[in-house]
C-alpha positions in Angstrom: 18.0 -64.9 78.0 16.5 -66.7 75.0 12.8 -67.2 75.0 11.8 -70.9 73.8 9.8 -71.3 70.8 6.3 -72.9 70.9 7.8 -76.1 69.6 10.6 -76.3 72.1 8.1 -75.8 75.0 5.8 -78.3 73.6 8.8 -80.8 73.5 9.4 -79.8 77.4 5.9 -80.8 78.2 3.8 -77.7 77.9 0.5 -78.0 76.5 -2.1 -75.4 75.2 -4.1 -74.2 77.9 -7.4 -72.2 77.2 -9.2 -70.4 80.0 -12.8 -68.9 79.7 -13.1 -66.2 82.2 -16.2 -64.4 83.5 -15.7 -61.3 85.5 -18.1 -58.6 86.7 -18.2 -55.3 85.1 -16.9 -52.8 87.7 -19.7 -50.3 87.6 -22.4 -52.8 86.9 -21.6 -55.8 89.0 -24.7 -57.6 88.0 -23.4 -57.8 84.3 -21.0 -60.5 83.4 -18.5 -60.2 80.6 -16.2 -62.9 79.2 -12.5 -63.0 78.2 -10.7 -65.8 76.6 -6.9 -66.6 77.7 -4.7 -69.0 75.9 -1.0 -69.9 76.4 1.2 -72.7 76.6 1.4 -74.2 80.4 2.3 -76.9 82.5 -0.4 -79.2 83.9 -1.4 -79.8 86.8 -0.2 -76.6 88.4 -0.6 -74.1 85.4 1.9 -71.6 86.2 1.2 -69.3 83.5 -2.5 -69.1 84.1 -1.8 -68.7 87.8 0.4 -65.7 86.9 -2.0 -64.3 84.7 -4.9 -64.5 87.2 -2.8 -63.0 89.8 -1.9 -60.0 87.5 -5.8 -59.8 87.0 -6.7 -59.8 90.6 -4.0 -57.3 91.4 -4.1 -54.7 88.6 -7.6 -54.9 86.9 -11.0 -53.6 88.5 -13.2 -56.3 87.0 -13.6 -59.0 90.0 -13.5 -62.5 88.8 -16.8 -64.6 88.8 -15.4 -67.8 87.5 -12.5 -69.5 85.4 -13.2 -72.6 83.2 -10.0 -74.1 81.5 -9.1 -76.7 79.2 -5.5 -78.2 78.7 -4.4 -80.4 75.7 -0.7 -81.6 75.0 -0.1 -81.2 71.3 2.9 -83.1 71.0 3.8 -86.3 73.1 6.6 -88.6 73.1 4.6 -91.5 71.5 4.0 -89.3 68.4 7.7 -89.2 67.3 9.5 -92.1 65.5 12.6 -92.6 63.6 12.4 -92.7 60.0 14.4 -95.5 58.3 13.7 -94.7 54.6 12.8 -92.1 52.1 10.8 -92.5 49.0 11.5 -90.1 46.1 9.2 -89.5 43.4 10.3 -88.2 40.1 
């Protein structure tokens, strides 16, 4: 199985998703710690982020407090156009 490059994923509709995760430290539950996660993902369901959060809840001791995220498609169909000519200098 070949993994798609970041460019190929973007061309298939993936955008860059960044999640700011606040979680409680297991031994000091009144203390919040921060973690930033970033990957290419598909809106609006965000399967990659959901998979990561499921892993967190299943395998890590620090309970989640909150998750804020942002998503941006870096490449869209309207940003591509055909080039009809080329200028060469020197």
